[in-house]
C-alpha positions as semicolon CSV with decimal commas, in nm:
position;residue;x (nm);y (nm);z (nm)
1;M;0,000;0,000;0,000
2;L;0,140;0,337;-0,099
3;K;0,167;0,609;0,162
4;S;0,027;0,950;0,103
5;L;0,260;1,246;0,073
6;Q;0,128;1,374;0,406
7;E;0,211;1,042;0,579
8;V;0,564;1,046;0,439
9;R;0,617;1,408;0,549
10;S;0,488;1,324;0,897
11;E;0,729;1,029;0,927
12;W;1,021;1,246;0,813
13;K;0,933;1,518;1,063
14;G;0,929;1,257;1,340
15;L;1,265;1,117;1,234
16;L;1,418;1,465;1,210
17;K;1,289;1,548;1,558
18;V;1,449;1,231;1,699
19;R;1,775;1,312;1,521
20;R;1,778;1,674;1,646
21;T;1,710;1,552;2,000
22;A;1,995;1,300;1,973
23;D;2,229;1,574;1,844
24;I;2,132;1,803;2,133
25;I;2,196;1,524;2,383
26;R;2,539;1,453;2,227
27;I;2,631;1,822;2,246
28;K;2,522;1,844;2,611
29;I;2,719;1,530;2,699
30;K;3,032;1,664;2,529
31;S;2,987;2,001;2,702
32;N;2,940;1,839;3,045
33;R;3,238;1,611;2,993
34;A;3,452;1,909;2,897
35;K;3,348;2,096;3,214
36;E;3,390;1,794;3,439
37;G;3,710;1,673;3,276
38;R;3,931;1,967;3,373
39;N;4,254;1,837;3,525
40;T;4,130;1,478;3,532
41;M;4,190;1,174;3,320
42;I;4,094;0,811;3,286
43;R;4,364;0,569;3,180
44;K;4,453;0,202;3,204
45;M;4,592;0,105;3,540
46;Q;4,970;0,074;3,564
47;T;5,159;-0,162;3,793
48;T;5,255;0,129;4,017
49;D;4,882;0,200;4,077
50;T;4,806;-0,137;4,237
51;D;4,850;-0,035;4,603
52;R;4,627;0,272;4,569
53;V;4,361;0,080;4,375
54;A;4,359;-0,198;4,636
55;E;4,332;0,064;4,913
56;I;4,027;0,217;4,741
57;W;3,876;-0,131;4,695
58;L;3,904;-0,211;5,066
59;D;3,792;0,130;5,192
60;T;3,489;0,142;4,961
61;N;3,377;-0,213;5,040
62;L;3,405;-0,158;5,415
63;K;3,187;0,155;5,394
64;A;2,935;0,048;5,128
65;H;2,883;-0,305;5,258
66;D;2,866;-0,259;5,633
67;F;2,618;-0,549;5,642
68;I;2,907;-0,787;5,566
69;P;3,165;-0,847;5,842
70;P;3,483;-0,641;5,785
71;E;3,689;-0,958;5,821
72;Y;3,548;-1,082;5,490
73;W;3,691;-0,785;5,299
74;K;4,018;-0,777;5,492
75;G;4,059;-1,154;5,446
76;N;4,022;-1,120;5,068
77;Y;4,248;-0,814;5,035
78;D;4,566;-0,993;4,923
79;A;4,385;-1,216;4,672
80;V;4,197;-0,919;4,528
81;K;4,517;-0,715;4,508
82;E;4,672;-0,994;4,300
83;M;4,363;-1,017;4,075
84;I;4,358;-0,639;4,028
85;S;4,715;-0,644;3,901
86;Q;4,611;-0,890;3,628
87;A;4,270;-0,745;3,537
88;E;4,149;-0,483;3,290
89;V;4,129;-0,180;3,516
90;Y;4,080;0,187;3,432
91;V;4,167;0,451;3,690
92;Y;4,028;0,800;3,734
93;I;4,300;1,047;3,828
94;D;4,260;1,394;3,972
95;E;4,568;1,555;3,820
96;D;4,551;1,855;4,056
97;K;4,596;1,618;4,349
98;N;4,804;1,371;4,146
99;Q;4,597;1,094;4,298
100;I;4,376;0,809;4,184
101;Q;4,020;0,882;4,299
102;G;3,845;0,572;4,163
103;F;3,858;0,277;3,928
104;I;3,652;0,030;3,729
105;G;3,748;-0,336;3,695
106;L;3,632;-0,531;3,391
107;D;3,637;-0,892;3,276
108;E;3,531;-0,865;2,912
109;D;3,167;-0,741;2,934
110;Y;3,136;-0,798;3,309
111;I;3,196;-0,513;3,553
112;A;3,376;-0,661;3,853
113;G;3,322;-0,330;4,031
114;I;3,332;0,046;4,030
115;F;3,500;0,195;4,334
116;V;3,539;0,561;4,424
117;W;3,742;0,690;4,720
118;G;3,506;0,807;4,997
119;E;3,600;1,177;4,983
120;A;3,554;1,183;4,603
121;Q;3,212;1,016;4,591
122;S;2,904;1,190;4,448
123;R;3,113;1,393;4,202
124;G;3,033;1,197;3,886
125;I;3,349;0,985;3,891
126;G;3,163;0,653;3,890
127;R;2,952;0,767;3,596
128;R;3,258;0,875;3,399
129;L;3,428;0,541;3,464
130;L;3,112;0,363;3,354
131;D;3,092;0,580;3,042
132;R;3,450;0,475;2,961
133;A;3,350;0,108;2,980
134;K;3,042;0,171;2,762
135;E;3,257;0,325;2,487
136;D;3,399;-0,015;2,385
137;R;3,104;-0,242;2,455
138;R;2,750;-0,305;2,338
139;K;2,651;-0,486;2,658
140;L;2,763;-0,484;3,022
141;T;2,660;-0,694;3,320
142;L;2,738;-0,676;3,690
143;N;2,629;-0,804;4,029
144;V;2,526;-0,571;4,309
145;Y;2,411;-0,648;4,662
146;A;2,038;-0,593;4,715
147;R;2,120;-0,425;5,048
148;N;2,317;-0,156;4,865
149;P;2,024;0,053;4,734
150;G;2,245;0,349;4,645
151;A;2,442;0,136;4,400
152;V;2,124;-0,022;4,260
153;R;1,977;0,325;4,195
154;F;2,302;0,446;4,039
155;Y;2,310;0,159;3,790
156;Q;1,940;0,195;3,710
157;R;1,992;0,566;3,646
158;E;2,273;0,470;3,408
159;G;2,044;0,240;3,205
160;F;2,097;-0,096;3,377
161;R;1,803;-0,318;3,460
162;I;1,773;-0,603;3,707
163;T;1,761;-0,931;3,516
164;E;1,805;-1,187;3,797
165;E;1,802;-1,219;4,174
166;D;2,037;-1,461;4,345
167;V;2,238;-1,516;4,663
168;D;2,613;-1,457;4,677
169;R;2,745;-1,793;4,795
170;D;3,049;-1,635;4,967
171;T;2,854;-1,387;5,183
172;G;2,502;-1,531;5,186
173;E;2,371;-1,190;5,080
174;A;2,098;-1,136;4,821
175;E;2,229;-0,981;4,501
176;Y;2,101;-0,867;4,165
177;L;2,243;-0,939;3,823
178;M;2,203;-0,617;3,626
179;C;2,244;-0,563;3,253
180;W;2,295;-0,267;3,021
181;E;2,266;-0,287;2,643
182;Q;2,351;-0,015;2,395
183;V;2,042;0,124;2,225
184;H;2,053;0,180;1,849
185;I;1,814;0,412;1,670
186;D;1,796;0,351;1,299
187;L;1,710;0,669;1,113
């Protein structure tokens, strides 16, 4: 069935509106990143970063997961430090302070964790690290404790959805498997 000229024009107007909106969003994102990115950088972790990254891992877990005995995190510190040194890790550096403020650990499309030093939290660092991971991937998954509602909300705000509920066999705590998939709009 052939479409009328009016129907075709209406479809084109809709597509152009979507495209303009997408362009505006891209411009705003670039502008915000430029403002936020002053004197900061994200780069692959270097061997010399391992101690600081492990320190952030321990500090963040102790504070964010106070429902798990501290001995659990402290007991896993050395093993995690060894795994960190062999993993794909990106660090966020505040160049003014010459200090790593956070990091994201990845295993292919799985986020092992995003950790931000306590004093640097709520400044968009976690989001920027997550954005870095999204640049190279069409899909990301992660596990998050159900008793960490702040983290659950953060990931949902960043486009993740809960796909499964389970129990972490090491801690006995309920956790969610969350997933993010890149959205494509064909114009």
